[in-house]
ChimeraX commands (.cxc) that place a marker at each C-alpha (Angstrom):
marker #1 position 34.96,33.06,4.44 radius 0.5
marker #1 position 31.73,31.11,4.13 radius 0.5
marker #1 position 30.36,30.90,0.61 radius 0.5
marker #1 position 26.90,32.38,0.27 radius 0.5
marker #1 position 24.20,31.89,-2.35 radius 0.5
marker #1 position 22.84,35.44,-2.50 radius 0.5
marker #1 position 19.55,36.40,-4.10 radius 0.5
marker #1 position 18.95,40.14,-4.32 radius 0.5
marker #1 position 15.27,41.00,-3.69 radius 0.5
marker #1 position 13.47,43.72,-5.56 radius 0.5
marker #1 position 12.27,45.33,-2.34 radius 0.5
marker #1 position 13.17,44.69,1.24 radius 0.5
marker #1 position 14.93,41.59,2.56 radius 0.5
marker #1 position 14.15,38.27,0.93 radius 0.5
marker #1 position 13.74,35.06,2.88 radius 0.5
marker #1 position 16.08,33.46,0.33 radius 0.5
marker #1 position 18.87,35.97,1.00 radius 0.5
marker #1 position 22.09,34.71,2.53 radius 0.5
marker #1 position 21.74,30.92,2.39 radius 0.5
marker #1 position 25.16,29.33,2.75 radius 0.5
marker #1 position 26.32,26.42,0.61 radius 0.5
marker #1 position 25.84,24.04,3.56 radius 0.5
marker #1 position 22.32,25.32,4.12 radius 0.5
marker #1 position 21.51,24.88,0.43 radius 0.5
marker #1 position 22.83,21.31,0.55 radius 0.5
marker #1 position 20.77,20.67,3.67 radius 0.5
marker #1 position 17.63,22.06,2.06 radius 0.5
marker #1 position 18.19,20.06,-1.12 radius 0.5
marker #1 position 18.71,16.77,0.74 radius 0.5
marker #1 position 15.82,17.40,3.13 radius 0.5
marker #1 position 13.40,18.18,0.29 radius 0.5
marker #1 position 14.69,15.14,-1.60 radius 0.5
marker #1 position 14.07,12.91,1.43 radius 0.5
marker #1 position 10.63,14.44,2.03 radius 0.5
marker #1 position 9.72,13.76,-1.61 radius 0.5
marker #1 position 10.85,10.15,-1.26 radius 0.5
marker #1 position 8.73,9.68,1.88 radius 0.5
marker #1 position 5.72,11.22,0.10 radius 0.5
marker #1 position 6.09,8.98,-2.95 radius 0.5
marker #1 position 6.62,5.81,-0.92 radius 0.5
marker #1 position 3.66,6.56,1.38 radius 0.5
marker #1 position 1.38,7.47,-1.54 radius 0.5
marker #1 position 2.25,4.28,-3.43 radius 0.5
marker #1 position 1.74,2.21,-0.28 radius 0.5
marker #1 position -1.66,3.82,0.29 radius 0.5
marker #1 position -2.90,3.54,-3.31 radius 0.5
marker #1 position -1.31,0.25,-4.41 radius 0.5
marker #1 position -0.59,-1.57,-1.17 radius 0.5
marker #1 position 3.09,-2.02,-2.07 radius 0.5
marker #1 position 6.13,-0.83,-0.14 radius 0.5
marker #1 position 8.72,-0.01,-2.80 radius 0.5
marker #1 position 11.74,2.24,-3.14 radius 0.5
marker #1 position 10.43,4.97,-5.40 radius 0.5
marker #1 position 12.69,6.99,-7.69 radius 0.5
marker #1 position 15.81,6.40,-9.73 radius 0.5
marker #1 position 18.21,6.13,-6.79 radius 0.5
marker #1 position 18.92,3.53,-4.11 radius 0.5
marker #1 position 18.93,5.90,-1.14 radius 0.5
marker #1 position 15.93,7.60,0.46 radius 0.5
marker #1 position 15.92,10.69,-1.72 radius 0.5
marker #1 position 14.29,11.95,-4.90 radius 0.5
marker #1 position 16.48,14.71,-6.36 radius 0.5
marker #1 position 13.65,16.13,-8.48 radius 0.5
marker #1 position 11.93,17.22,-5.25 radius 0.5
marker #1 position 15.19,18.57,-3.88 radius 0.5
marker #1 position 15.86,20.58,-7.03 radius 0.5
marker #1 position 12.31,21.94,-7.17 radius 0.5
marker #1 position 12.19,22.85,-3.49 radius 0.5
marker #1 position 15.60,24.52,-3.44 radius 0.5
marker #1 position 14.89,26.42,-6.67 radius 0.5
marker #1 position 11.62,27.67,-5.20 radius 0.5
marker #1 position 13.34,28.91,-2.04 radius 0.5
marker #1 position 16.16,30.68,-3.88 radius 0.5
marker #1 position 14.14,32.11,-6.77 radius 0.5
marker #1 position 10.74,32.86,-5.26 radius 0.5
marker #1 position 11.74,34.37,-1.91 radius 0.5
marker #1 position 11.42,37.87,-3.35 radius 0.5
marker #1 position 7.68,37.31,-3.86 radius 0.5
marker #1 position 6.84,36.20,-0.30 radius 0.5
marker #1 position 4.50,39.17,0.17 radius 0.5
marker #1 position 2.27,37.68,-2.57 radius 0.5
marker #1 position 1.50,34.00,-1.83 radius 0.5
marker #1 position -0.63,33.49,-4.99 radius 0.5
marker #1 position 2.34,34.58,-7.09 radius 0.5
marker #1 position 4.62,32.17,-5.23 radius 0.5
marker #1 position 2.12,29.36,-5.82 radius 0.5
marker #1 position 1.70,30.16,-9.53 radius 0.5
marker #1 position 5.41,30.58,-10.21 radius 0.5
marker #1 position 6.16,27.50,-8.13 radius 0.5
marker #1 position 3.73,25.49,-10.24 radius 0.5
marker #1 position 5.37,26.71,-13.45 radius 0.5
marker #1 position 8.87,26.08,-12.09 radius 0.5
marker #1 position 8.00,22.58,-10.89 radius 0.5
marker #1 position 6.24,21.75,-14.15 radius 0.5
marker #1 position 9.29,22.75,-16.17 radius 0.5
marker #1 position 11.63,20.69,-13.98 radius 0.5
marker #1 position 9.33,17.67,-14.00 radius 0.5
marker #1 position 8.76,17.73,-17.76 radius 0.5
marker #1 position 12.45,18.16,-18.59 radius 0.5
marker #1 position 13.44,15.40,-16.15 radius 0.5
marker #1 position 10.79,13.04,-17.47 radius 0.5
marker #1 position 11.87,13.62,-21.08 radius 0.5
marker #1 position 15.51,13.05,-20.15 radius 0.5
marker #1 position 14.80,9.80,-18.31 radius 0.5
marker #1 position 12.61,8.55,-21.15 radius 0.5
marker #1 position 15.24,9.42,-23.77 radius 0.5
marker #1 position 18.18,7.92,-21.89 radius 0.5
marker #1 position 16.63,4.86,-20.21 radius 0.5
marker #1 position 13.40,4.32,-22.14 radius 0.5
marker #1 position 11.47,4.21,-18.87 radius 0.5
marker #1 position 8.92,6.32,-17.02 radius 0.5
marker #1 position 9.16,6.79,-13.27 radius 0.5
marker #1 position 5.70,8.42,-13.22 radius 0.5
marker #1 position 2.72,8.49,-15.54 radius 0.5
marker #1 position -0.08,11.07,-15.57 radius 0.5
marker #1 position -1.74,9.74,-18.72 radius 0.5
marker #1 position -5.07,9.33,-16.93 radius 0.5
marker #1 position -5.09,12.90,-15.65 radius 0.5
marker #1 position -7.03,15.51,-17.67 radius 0.5
marker #1 position -5.03,17.85,-19.94 radius 0.5
marker #1 position -1.76,16.03,-19.30 radius 0.5
marker #1 position 1.22,16.59,-21.60 radius 0.5
marker #1 position 2.93,13.36,-22.67 radius 0.5
marker #1 position 1.87,11.80,-19.39 radius 0.5
marker #1 position 4.68,13.72,-17.68 radius 0.5
marker #1 position 2.89,16.81,-16.35 radius 0.5
marker #1 position -0.71,17.79,-15.72 radius 0.5
marker #1 position -2.60,20.78,-14.28 radius 0.5
marker #1 position -3.58,18.86,-11.13 radius 0.5
marker #1 position -0.06,17.80,-10.25 radius 0.5
marker #1 position 1.28,21.24,-11.15 radius 0.5
marker #1 position -1.16,22.80,-8.68 radius 0.5
marker #1 position -0.06,20.36,-5.97 radius 0.5
marker #1 position 3.58,21.16,-6.62 radius 0.5
marker #1 position 2.78,24.87,-6.53 radius 0.5
marker #1 position 1.31,24.40,-3.07 radius 0.5
marker #1 position 4.37,22.36,-2.15 radius 0.5
marker #1 position 6.59,25.26,-3.21 radius 0.5
marker #1 position 4.59,27.54,-0.91 radius 0.5
marker #1 position 5.19,25.11,1.95 radius 0.5
marker #1 position 8.90,25.08,1.14 radius 0.5
marker #1 position 9.20,28.88,0.96 radius 0.5
marker #1 position 7.01,29.86,3.91 radius 0.5
marker #1 position 7.38,26.96,6.34 radius 0.5
marker #1 position 10.08,24.39,5.66 radius 0.5
marker #1 position 13.01,26.58,4.62 radius 0.5
marker #1 position 12.78,29.07,7.53 radius 0.5
marker #1 position 12.35,26.21,10.05 radius 0.5
marker #1 position 15.27,24.24,8.61 radius 0.5
marker #1 position 17.43,27.32,8.50 radius 0.5
marker #1 position 16.89,27.89,12.21 radius 0.5
marker #1 position 17.90,24.28,12.89 radius 0.5
marker #1 position 21.02,24.60,10.74 radius 0.5
marker #1 position 22.04,27.82,12.48 radius 0.5
marker #1 position 21.81,26.19,15.92 radius 0.5
marker #1 position 24.40,23.58,14.94 radius 0.5
marker #1 position 28.12,24.31,15.36 radius 0.5
marker #1 position 29.49,25.41,12.01 radius 0.5
marker #1 position 32.10,22.64,11.76 radius 0.5
marker #1 position 29.56,19.95,12.66 radius 0.5
marker #1 position 27.14,21.25,10.03 radius 0.5
marker #1 position 29.90,21.20,7.42 radius 0.5
marker #1 position 30.88,17.63,8.28 radius 0.5
marker #1 position 27.27,16.43,8.16 radius 0.5
marker #1 position 26.65,18.17,4.82 radius 0.5
marker #1 position 29.92,16.85,3.36 radius 0.5
marker #1 position 29.16,13.26,4.44 radius 0.5
marker #1 position 25.59,13.32,3.13 radius 0.5
marker #1 position 26.63,15.04,-0.10 radius 0.5
marker #1 position 29.28,12.36,-0.65 radius 0.5
marker #1 position 26.75,9.57,-0.11 radius 0.5
marker #1 position 24.30,11.27,-2.46 radius 0.5
marker #1 position 26.98,11.77,-5.13 radius 0.5
marker #1 position 28.04,8.10,-4.88 radius 0.5
marker #1 position 24.41,6.95,-5.15 radius 0.5
marker #1 position 23.78,9.32,-8.04 radius 0.5
marker #1 position 26.85,8.07,-9.91 radius 0.5
marker #1 position 25.94,4.41,-9.46 radius 0.5
marker #1 position 22.31,4.93,-10.42 radius 0.5
marker #1 position 23.21,7.01,-13.45 radius 0.5
marker #1 position 24.71,3.81,-14.85 radius 0.5
marker #1 position 22.05,1.48,-13.44 radius 0.5
marker #1 position 18.98,3.31,-12.11 radius 0.5
marker #1 position 16.51,1.83,-9.67 radius 0.5
marker #1 position 13.65,0.33,-11.69 radius 0.5
marker #1 position 11.12,-2.48,-11.67 radius 0.5
marker #1 position 7.66,-3.35,-10.40 radius 0.5
marker #1 position 5.98,-0.41,-8.69 radius 0.5
marker #1 position 8.83,1.93,-9.65 radius 0.5
marker #1 position 8.82,2.34,-13.44 radius 0.5
marker #1 position 6.40,2.05,-16.33 radius 0.5
marker #1 position 7.76,0.99,-19.73 radius 0.5
marker #1 position 6.35,2.64,-22.87 radius 0.5
marker #1 position 4.81,-0.71,-23.85 radius 0.5
marker #1 position 3.00,-1.03,-20.53 radius 0.5
marker #1 position 1.93,2.60,-20.62 radius 0.5
marker #1 position 0.51,2.21,-24.14 radius 0.5
marker #1 position -1.56,-0.77,-23.00 radius 0.5
marker #1 position -3.34,1.30,-20.37 radius 0.5
marker #1 position -6.71,2.72,-21.36 radius 0.5
marker #1 position -9.18,4.97,-19.63 radius 0.5
marker #1 position -12.59,3.30,-19.65 radius 0.5
marker #1 position -15.27,5.80,-20.57 radius 0.5
marker #1 position -18.65,5.77,-18.74 radius 0.5
marker #1 position -20.42,4.95,-22.03 radius 0.5
marker #1 position -18.28,1.83,-22.37 radius 0.5
marker #1 position -19.18,0.74,-18.85 radius 0.5
marker #1 position -22.90,1.17,-19.60 radius 0.5
marker #1 position -22.55,-0.82,-22.84 radius 0.5
marker #1 position -20.74,-3.59,-20.98 radius 0.5
marker #1 position -23.44,-3.76,-18.32 radius 0.5
marker #1 position -26.21,-3.87,-20.95 radius 0.5
marker #1 position -24.55,-6.86,-22.64 radius 0.5
marker #1 position -24.04,-8.91,-19.53 radius 0.5
marker #1 position -25.99,-12.21,-19.54 radius 0.5
marker #1 position -29.21,-11.98,-17.54 radius 0.5
marker link #1:1,2 radius 0.2
marker link #1:2,3 radius 0.2
marker link #1:3,4 radius 0.2
marker link #1:4,5 radius 0.2
marker link #1:5,6 radius 0.2
marker link #1:6,7 radius 0.2
marker link #1:7,8 radius 0.2
marker link #1:8,9 radius 0.2
marker link #1:9,10 radius 0.2
marker link #1:10,11 radius 0.2
marker link #1:11,12 radius 0.2
marker link #1:12,13 radius 0.2
marker link #1:13,14 radius 0.2
marker link #1:14,15 radius 0.2
marker link #1:15,16 radius 0.2
marker link #1:16,17 radius 0.2
marker link #1:17,18 radius 0.2
marker link #1:18,19 radius 0.2
marker link #1:19,20 radius 0.2
marker link #1:20,21 radius 0.2
marker link #1:21,22 radius 0.2
marker link #1:22,23 radius 0.2
marker link #1:23,24 radius 0.2
marker link #1:24,25 radius 0.2
marker link #1:25,26 radius 0.2
marker link #1:26,27 radius 0.2
marker link #1:27,28 radius 0.2
marker link #1:28,29 radius 0.2
marker link #1:29,30 radius 0.2
marker link #1:30,31 radius 0.2
marker link #1:31,32 radius 0.2
marker link #1:32,33 radius 0.2
marker link #1:33,34 radius 0.2
marker link #1:34,35 radius 0.2
marker link #1:35,36 radius 0.2
marker link #1:36,37 radius 0.2
marker link #1:37,38 radius 0.2
marker link #1:38,39 radius 0.2
marker link #1:39,40 radius 0.2
marker link #1:40,41 radius 0.2
marker link #1:41,42 radius 0.2
marker link #1:42,43 radius 0.2
marker link #1:43,44 radius 0.2
marker link #1:44,45 radius 0.2
marker link #1:45,46 radius 0.2
marker link #1:46,47 radius 0.2
marker link #1:47,48 radius 0.2
marker link #1:48,49 radius 0.2
marker link #1:49,50 radius 0.2
marker link #1:50,51 radius 0.2
marker link #1:51,52 radius 0.2
marker link #1:52,53 radius 0.2
marker link #1:53,54 radius 0.2
marker link #1:54,55 radius 0.2
marker link #1:55,56 radius 0.2
marker link #1:56,57 radius 0.2
marker link #1:57,58 radius 0.2
marker link #1:58,59 radius 0.2
marker link #1:59,60 radius 0.2
marker link #1:60,61 radius 0.2
marker link #1:61,62 radius 0.2
marker link #1:62,63 radius 0.2
marker link #1:63,64 radius 0.2
marker link #1:64,65 radius 0.2
marker link #1:65,66 radius 0.2
marker link #1:66,67 radius 0.2
marker link #1:67,68 radius 0.2
marker link #1:68,69 radius 0.2
marker link #1:69,70 radius 0.2
marker link #1:70,71 radius 0.2
marker link #1:71,72 radius 0.2
marker link #1:72,73 radius 0.2
marker link #1:73,74 radius 0.2
marker link #1:74,75 radius 0.2
marker link #1:75,76 radius 0.2
marker link #1:76,77 radius 0.2
marker link #1:77,78 radius 0.2
marker link #1:78,79 radius 0.2
marker link #1:79,80 radius 0.2
marker link #1:80,81 radius 0.2
marker link #1:81,82 radius 0.2
marker link #1:82,83 radius 0.2
marker link #1:83,84 radius 0.2
marker link #1:84,85 radius 0.2
marker link #1:85,86 radius 0.2
marker link #1:86,87 radius 0.2
marker link #1:87,88 radius 0.2
marker link #1:88,89 radius 0.2
marker link #1:89,90 radius 0.2
marker link #1:90,91 radius 0.2
marker link #1:91,92 radius 0.2
marker link #1:92,93 radius 0.2
marker link #1:93,94 radius 0.2
marker link #1:94,95 radius 0.2
marker link #1:95,96 radius 0.2
marker link #1:96,97 radius 0.2
marker link #1:97,98 radius 0.2
marker link #1:98,99 radius 0.2
marker link #1:99,100 radius 0.2
marker link #1:100,101 radius 0.2
marker link #1:101,102 radius 0.2
marker link #1:102,103 radius 0.2
marker link #1:103,104 radius 0.2
marker link #1:104,105 radius 0.2
marker link #1:105,106 radius 0.2
marker link #1:106,107 radius 0.2
marker link #1:107,108 radius 0.2
marker link #1:108,109 radius 0.2
marker link #1:109,110 radius 0.2
marker link #1:110,111 radius 0.2
marker link #1:111,112 radius 0.2
marker link #1:112,113 radius 0.2
marker link #1:113,114 radius 0.2
marker link #1:114,115 radius 0.2
marker link #1:115,116 radius 0.2
marker link #1:116,117 radius 0.2
marker link #1:117,118 radius 0.2
marker link #1:118,119 radius 0.2
marker link #1:119,120 radius 0.2
marker link #1:120,121 radius 0.2
marker link #1:121,122 radius 0.2
marker link #1:122,123 radius 0.2
marker link #1:123,124 radius 0.2
marker link #1:124,125 radius 0.2
marker link #1:125,126 radius 0.2
marker link #1:126,127 radius 0.2
marker link #1:127,128 radius 0.2
marker link #1:128,129 radius 0.2
marker link #1:129,130 radius 0.2
marker link #1:130,131 radius 0.2
marker link #1:131,132 radius 0.2
marker link #1:132,133 radius 0.2
marker link #1:133,134 radius 0.2
marker link #1:134,135 radius 0.2
marker link #1:135,136 radius 0.2
marker link #1:136,137 radius 0.2
marker link #1:137,138 radius 0.2
marker link #1:138,139 radius 0.2
marker link #1:139,140 radius 0.2
marker link #1:140,141 radius 0.2
marker link #1:141,142 radius 0.2
marker link #1:142,143 radius 0.2
marker link #1:143,144 radius 0.2
marker link #1:144,145 radius 0.2
marker link #1:145,146 radius 0.2
marker link #1:146,147 radius 0.2
marker link #1:147,148 radius 0.2
marker link #1:148,149 radius 0.2
marker link #1:149,150 radius 0.2
marker link #1:150,151 radius 0.2
marker link #1:151,152 radius 0.2
marker link #1:152,153 radius 0.2
marker link #1:153,154 radius 0.2
marker link #1:154,155 radius 0.2
marker link #1:155,156 radius 0.2
marker link #1:156,157 radius 0.2
marker link #1:157,158 radius 0.2
marker link #1:158,159 radius 0.2
marker link #1:159,160 radius 0.2
marker link #1:160,161 radius 0.2
marker link #1:161,162 radius 0.2
marker link #1:162,163 radius 0.2
marker link #1:163,164 radius 0.2
marker link #1:164,165 radius 0.2
marker link #1:165,166 radius 0.2
marker link #1:166,167 radius 0.2
marker link #1:167,168 radius 0.2
marker link #1:168,169 radius 0.2
marker link #1:169,170 radius 0.2
marker link #1:170,171 radius 0.2
marker link #1:171,172 radius 0.2
marker link #1:172,173 radius 0.2
marker link #1:173,174 radius 0.2
marker link #1:174,175 radius 0.2
marker link #1:175,176 radius 0.2
marker link #1:176,177 radius 0.2
marker link #1:177,178 radius 0.2
marker link #1:178,179 radius 0.2
marker link #1:179,180 radius 0.2
marker link #1:180,181 radius 0.2
marker link #1:181,182 radius 0.2
marker link #1:182,183 radius 0.2
marker link #1:183,184 radius 0.2
marker link #1:184,185 radius 0.2
marker link #1:185,186 radius 0.2
marker link #1:186,187 radius 0.2
marker link #1:187,188 radius 0.2
marker link #1:188,189 radius 0.2
marker link #1:189,190 radius 0.2
marker link #1:190,191 radius 0.2
marker link #1:191,192 radius 0.2
marker link #1:192,193 radius 0.2
marker link #1:193,194 radius 0.2
marker link #1:194,195 radius 0.2
marker link #1:195,196 radius 0.2
marker link #1:196,197 radius 0.2
marker link #1:197,198 radius 0.2
marker link #1:198,199 radius 0.2
marker link #1:199,200 radius 0.2
marker link #1:200,201 radius 0.2
marker link #1:201,202 radius 0.2
marker link #1:202,203 radius 0.2
marker link #1:203,204 radius 0.2
marker link #1:204,205 radius 0.2
marker link #1:205,206 radius 0.2
marker link #1:206,207 radius 0.2
marker link #1:207,208 radius 0.2
marker link #1:208,209 radius 0.2
marker link #1:209,210 radius 0.2
marker link #1:210,211 radius 0.2
marker link #1:211,212 radius 0.2
marker link #1:212,213 radius 0.2
marker link #1:213,214 radius 0.2
marker link #1:214,215 radius 0.2
marker link #1:215,216 radius 0.2
view
């Protein structure tokens, strides 16, 4: 019998109901890969560097996989109310991101992201702006990505899907184990506390003072 991750909706049938273990693995890895592509593309666009973002060697960021899968399994019962999905998705993602950031900082003494320049940030790990973006991302996962991926998974022969999921899960587990001992870090990937402390936001008044004191 195929194992099923069942979420019982309050009313009616939830979109999260009946996902098999293989489908959950597929969703997790797909969201992880999508997050990696997003981070790499964003860093390339903003900083002009092509780097392997994240703690792992492979093309996946598990924080995105965990957030996306949690949103699909936990928020499917609220699909009739998109604002609720967005708000709860933002809260869920913020909690995952803050806890992960604190863990990485405590264990490795490194930051893999830094929101210190964003308004109302908390410890540079979360901020209202990024939480809103992740809330919208959770909506995309619940309403668009998960149903589309599920249709693709269901078209594949069951044994082939299991083999693909098992192979990818094994690769991910191997990568995760290696990078737990020696995570991916370096230029364009991590920010040390010393480097982060040296960053300052220049206020407009400081810019005006600097311009006034320039030699004429």
